[in-house]
N, C-alpha and C positions, 0 to 999 in steps of 0.2 A: 505493499499500500503506499509505503513512504517513497518507494522508487519508481512505480509505474502508475500510481493512483491518479496522478494530474494528467496522464494520457488518456484516462478513460473518463474524466470529468469528475473523480471522486475526488473528497477530501484528501489530502496527505495526512497520514497519521504514523505518530512513532509507537513503540511498543508501549509506553506509559499511557498514551492517549487512546491506545486500544485497549488496553487493560480497563482503563477508567470506563470506555464506552461498554465494554460486555458487564462490569460489575455493577455498574447502574444505568441500566437500559436507557438513557434518556431519549423521547420520542424525536429529537432534533438530530441526534447523531447516528445512532444505530438503524434504524430505519431507512436513511437515506444510503446508508452504507450498505444495506444488504439489495436495496432497489438499484443501485448503480452497478453492484458486483452483478446480478442478473441481468441488468440491460447491457452490459458490457460482454457477456457470455452471448446474449441473444443477437447483437450486432456484429460479432465477430465469427457467426457460425460458418460464413462462408471461408474464413481463414482459421477455421476451430483446431485444426492441427497440423504441425509441422509437416507431418508425413502425411501425404495426400491418399495413400493405400489404406491407412488407419482410418482418414476421415470418412470414407465410404463404407466402412465396416458397421459401424455405430449409428443408430437411428438419431433423427434430429427432434427437438422439442418443436410442437406447433407453433407456427408463426403468430396465432391469435395470443398467445401467454405475453409476447412482447408489446403487442398493441394493447392487452389488459394491465400490465404491469404500471402501477400508480404507487403513492404513499398509503394508499387504504388496501391495494390488493397483493402488496408485498409478500405478507406470510404464507399465502395460499399460493402463490406463485411459484416462490423459492421452495415451498414444501413439496410442489409437485414436480417441480426440476429436478429436486434431491431424489425423490422416491421414484422417479420414472427409469425406464429402462435404460434411455438416453444417458444418465449419470451414472447409474449403478453399474452398467456395462463397462463404463469407461475407469471408473474408480473402484477396483477390486477391492481395496483395502479399506473401503469405507465402513464395512461393518465392524472392522475391529476399532476403529475410531470412535464409535458409536454416534457417527454422523447420522444415520437413517432413525435411529432412536430419538435424537436431538429435532431432525425434521419433522416428526410425527408431533412434536409439540408446538409447532409453528402454527397452531390453529388461533385465529382472532387475535385476543389478547394474551394468550398463554405466553408468548415469548417474552413478554415483559417479566416473568417471574422464573424463567429458565435459569439455570445455573450458568455461570460465566463460562465453565469449561464446555457446555454443550455450544454455546454462542462461537467460542474459538473454534471448535471442531467444525461447525458449518462454515464459518468464516473461510477458515483453511481450505476447507473442501472448495469452495467456490474461487478462492483465489487460485489454487493449484490448477483449476480447472481454465482460469484465465492466462495462466503460465504456459498452458499448453498451445494456445494461440500464436499460429504464424505472426502475427503483428509483434508479440512479445518476443519471440524468439528471435526475431530480426533486429529488434532492438538491441537485445542481448549480444546477439552477432555484431553490430555495428559498434556497440560499445567496446566490446573486445577488440575488435579491429582498431577502431581509434586509440585504444591503450597500446596497442602492438605499434602501432605508427610513433607514438609518442615515446615509449620505450626504444625503438629503432632511432628515432632522433637525438634521443638523449645519447644512446651509444655511441652514434657518430659525432656528436659533440665531444664526448668525452675521449673518443680515439683522436679527434682532431686536437685537442688540448695536448693529450699524450704525445702526440706527433711533433706539436709546436715545441712543447718542452724539451723533448728529445734533441730536436733539431737546435735549441738554445744550448742545450748541454753540450752537443757535438761542436758548436760554434765556440762556445766558451773552452772546451778540451783542445779543440785546433788552435785557437789564441794563445793557450798556455804552452802548448807543444812549441808554437812557432817562436814564443819569446824565450822559451828555453833554449832553442836551436840558436837564436839571435844572440842570446846571452853565451853560450857555448862559443858561437864564432867570434865574438868579441874577445873571450879570454883566449882562444887559441892565437888570436893575433897578436 
């Protein structure tokens, strides 16, 4: 959320802000986060998976879910999304993290009394889903590529500095050698 949230129009949150949001589910923060994550999943369905072959295997959620998604309907939409085969076939380990059980508690206002761990499990599942989109993967690849370019530039700068320093040392060494030879020639005369 802190790295890619702004690219999806989500409020960027650090760990403490996220913990505060799930510990005391404020209607101004947590619902918007769930709704934004679901919207990000729905709007990136065409770029759903980095691997096109995997994208064609799993069923897609109905487009009407995205149309119906709003601040009132997000609990039901997120619940349906997570309990659907679309989600469970992709996230084989979601049963281990109790995401399915937490999703069943997303009825109407029940989400307000859910434990923080359940909210974190649901949010983590949705964020993991978004991380599988080609959009995010491309952003990660671009950042890695830019980082590699910066590292390459820094290495080249360091190599150039070392070359310049070595040349200076060689020039100083040659100057000292010349001075010794000149002094030796003077003594020989």
